[in-house]
N, C-alpha and C positions, 0 to 999 in steps of 0.2 A: 894211511893218512892219520897223523896224530890228532886226537880230539882236544880242542882248546877248552880251558877252564872258563866257564861263563856262569858263575853263581848268581850274580846280581845284574839285572837289566833295568836301569833307571830311565824312565820316560820323562822327558822335559819338553815343554812347548818351545819350538825353535825361535819364536819371535820375542821371548822373554829373556833378555840378555842377563838379568840378574840370576835367574834360575839356571841358565846354561853355565854361568860362571860358578855358581854354587855346586853344580853337578861335577865340574872339573876337579873339585877338591874332595869329592866323596870317596875316591878310589873304587868306584863301581867297576866291575869287570867289563860291563858294556853300558854305554850311554846311548839311548835312543832319542834322537832329535825328532820331535813330532811335528808333522805337517798335516795331521788328520784332525781328530775330534777335540783336541785341546786348543786348536787354532781356529777361531771364527773365520768364516769366508771373507770378511772384510779385512782380515789381518794376514791372509795367506801370502799375498804378494810381498809384504814386509818380511814375513818369516823366510821366504825363499831367498830374499836378498841377503839375509844374514847367515845362510847355511854354510857357505865356503869358509868364512872366518870361524864359525862355531865348530865345524869339523876339525880344523887345525888345532883349535884351543883344546878340545877334548882329547884328541889323539896325543898331543904333546903332554897332557896331564897323566898319561899312562893307561887310559881306558880305550877299549875298542869302540868304534862309532858305527851305529846303524841309523837309518832314517826310516820313520814310519810314514808311508805315503798314503794319500787319499786316493782310493781306486778311481774316483770320478775325475781326478786331475793328475793321473799317473805320469803322463809325459812331462808336464810342467814341473812336477815335483822332482822327477829324476833329472831333468835338465839342470835344475838348481843344485843338485846334490852329488852328482857323480864327479867327485874330485879326489885328488890324492888324500889319503887318510881315511876314507870311507871303507868300511869292511863289508857292509851288507845292507839289505833293504828288508824291512818288516812290512809285509802285505796283510792288511786286515780285510775281513769280510770276503774271504776267498771261497768261491763256490764252484768254479769251473776251471778246467784245464786251460781254456783259452786265456783266462786272466793270468795264469802263471806264465804261459808261453809269451804273452804280450810283454810282460815285465822282463822276461829273459831277453827278448829281442831288442827291447829298448835299452836295456843295460849294455848289451853287446855293442849297440850303435854308439853310445856315449863313451864306453871304454875305448873303442877303436879311435874315435875322434880325439880324445884327450890323453890317450896313453895311460889310462888308469888301470892299476892292478890292486888286488887286495893286499893290504900291508901285512907283513909278517907278525908273529906274536910280539907283544910289547917287549922292548929290550933287544930285539934282533934287527938286522939291517936288510932291506930288500936290495938284492943285487940288480944293478942297472940293466945288465944284459940277460937277465933271467927270462927264459921263453914263457910265453903265455900258455897256461894250462887251465883246466877246470879248477885245480887246487888254488891257483892264485887269482881266479876271477871273483868278482863280487858275489856274495852269497844272497840267498833268499831265505827269509823266515816267514812261514805261513801261520797266520792267526786264524784258527778255525772257529768262527763266531756264530755259526748257524747249525741247525740240525743237518741240513744238506751238506754243508762243508765237512762235518764230522763223518757223515755216512760215506762220503767219497774220499776220505782222507788218504788211503793208499794210492788212489789214482792221482790225486793232486800232488802228493809228495813226489811221485815218480814222473811227473810231467816235465821236470827239469833237473839235471844233475846239479844245478846251483842250490837247490833246496837242501839246507843242512840242519834246520831246526823247525819245530812246530810248537804251537801253544794253543790254549783254549781262551776264548773271550768270555769270561764268566758272566759279566753283566749282560752282554748282548745275547748270550745263549739263554739266559733266564728269560729275557723278553721274547726271544724267538720260540722257545719251547713252552712258555707259559708256566709261571711258578704256581705252587699250591696256594690256597687261600692265606696261609700264614706267611707267605713270601719265600718259602724255601723251594729248592729244586732238587728233589731226591735222585734225579738222574745224574747229578754232578759226579758223585764217586765213580759211577760206572763209566762216564765219559772220560774222567781222568785216567782210570785204569786202562781203558781202551786206547787212549792216546799214547800211553807208555808202551803198550803192546805193539801198536802200529809203528811207532817211531823206531823201536828196536828191530822190528821185522824189516823195515825199509832203510835202516842204517843212518838215521838222523837223530839229533838230540831232542828229547822231550823236555819242554820248558814249562814249569808250573810249580805251585806250592799246594800243600794239602790244607787249604783254607777251611776253617769251620763254617758251617752254614750261616751263622749269625755274624761272621766277621766282616770287616770292611775291605778285605782283600788288598788291592793295590794301594790303598791309603790307610792300612791298618797300623796299629801301634807296633813299635819295635819288638815288644815281648811276644805279641801274637804272631808277628811276622817270623820271628825266630822259630817258634814251635811249628808253624806251617812249613817252613823250610826244612827243619830237621826231619819231620815226618815225611815230607815230600821226597827228600833224598833217599830215605829207606824204602819208599815205594818205587823209586826208579827215576824221579825227575833229576835233571842236571843243574838247574838254576831256575830263577823265577823273575817275573816282571814286577816292578813297583813304580809308584809315582811320587814318593816322598823321600827326600835325601836321608832322613833318619832311619829308613828301612834298609839301607845298603849294608851297613855293618852287620845287621841281624841276618840278612840273606847270606852274606859271605861266611859268617860263622855257622849258620845252620846247614849250609851245603858243604862245609869242610868237616871231615871226620874228626870226632872229639878224641881227647886223650884216652878216654875209656874205650872207644871204638878201636883205637890203635892197639891198646893193650890186649884186647880180646883177639884181634886179628893176629898179632904176634904169637899169642898162646896157641891159637889154632894151627898156625904154620909150624910151630915147634913140635906140637903133638903129632902132626901129620908126618913131618920129617923123621921123627923118632920111630914112628910105626913103619915107615918105608925102610929105614935102616935095618929093621928087624924082619924084613921080607913080607910085611903086611900091607894090604891094599887100603886099609882104613884104620883110623884111630878112634879111641873112645876117651873123651875128656869131659868130666863132670856130667856123665850120662848122655853126652851128645856124640853121635856118630859123625866122624869127620872123614869125608871121602874126597876124591879129586875135585869135585865140583865146589864143595864148601871151602877147600883150601884155595882154589882158584879165586873165589869171591874175596877171601881174606887178602890175597895177594893184590888184587885189583884195588881194594880199599887202601892199602898201603901206598900203592902207586898214585892214587888220587890225592892222598895227603901230601906226597912229595910235589905233585903238580900244582896243588893249591899254594904251597909254600913258595915255589918258584915263581908263580904268578904274582903273589904279593911282593916278593923281593924285586921283581922286574919293574913293578909300578913305582917303587921308591926311586928308581933311576932310569926313567924312560929316555929313549933316544929321540931328541927333538927332530921333527920332520920325517921320522921313519914311517 
């Protein structure tokens, strides 16, 4: 199954029509319509009423659409959100297999009732007679916001084949694990590295950026966002969440290989191919040993660049209603 490019995940409150409209113009890879902590309990009914129209607006703009549900109101949130154009569901505060499976079963119920399937990548058309498979079923993204959730991450990810990506809830984790007196949480680098390891071992996408301890994270400046994204990509993250429209371009740029990255990758592949032509198993380039593993990484980097370019091009001419 081909991995989709999802560098930027912009979270917007579903009840704020102006922000939803703004999000549709950002060219984010993913827009997350929020029904959870950015929507007060008194506005949740209003937000749910606006979901179907918001999903279609965002999808027609060229972005994938996820909904962030409130675990305390999961059924009501999914009932208002499982419509054509939706790609997946972001589940926060996940700590048990039962939560994941409950979401899976509820999704399946609404998919069957409404004939909903995950839309294809932007720019492609979903065939009407395409059989339902796990690949075209709506996805689950798990936000691991507690120590318990992180400890049980492998078990939670494997609780459903719908789980395709995971992230950390930085602010909630800090509250749950208690920051040091100066407000920092020195466990965060370890938790980010562990998330990348677990995600790769279980075959899902790790979503996050390498935020500095003093940064504002999901509401940081474009410059800080870019540096967190570029560092995060090198660490192994595939994309990151944000809550400000002006962070989207920085995330897209940071998670896309730079021209310098591409030049280095091409040089590595050239040196390795030259060595192989001479019957050697590895090459030496600027005192760097280049073996099959390093050449493979360079090749994957070039593939990522091509995929990023294709994603950006598709968003320029999305297929309405696809």
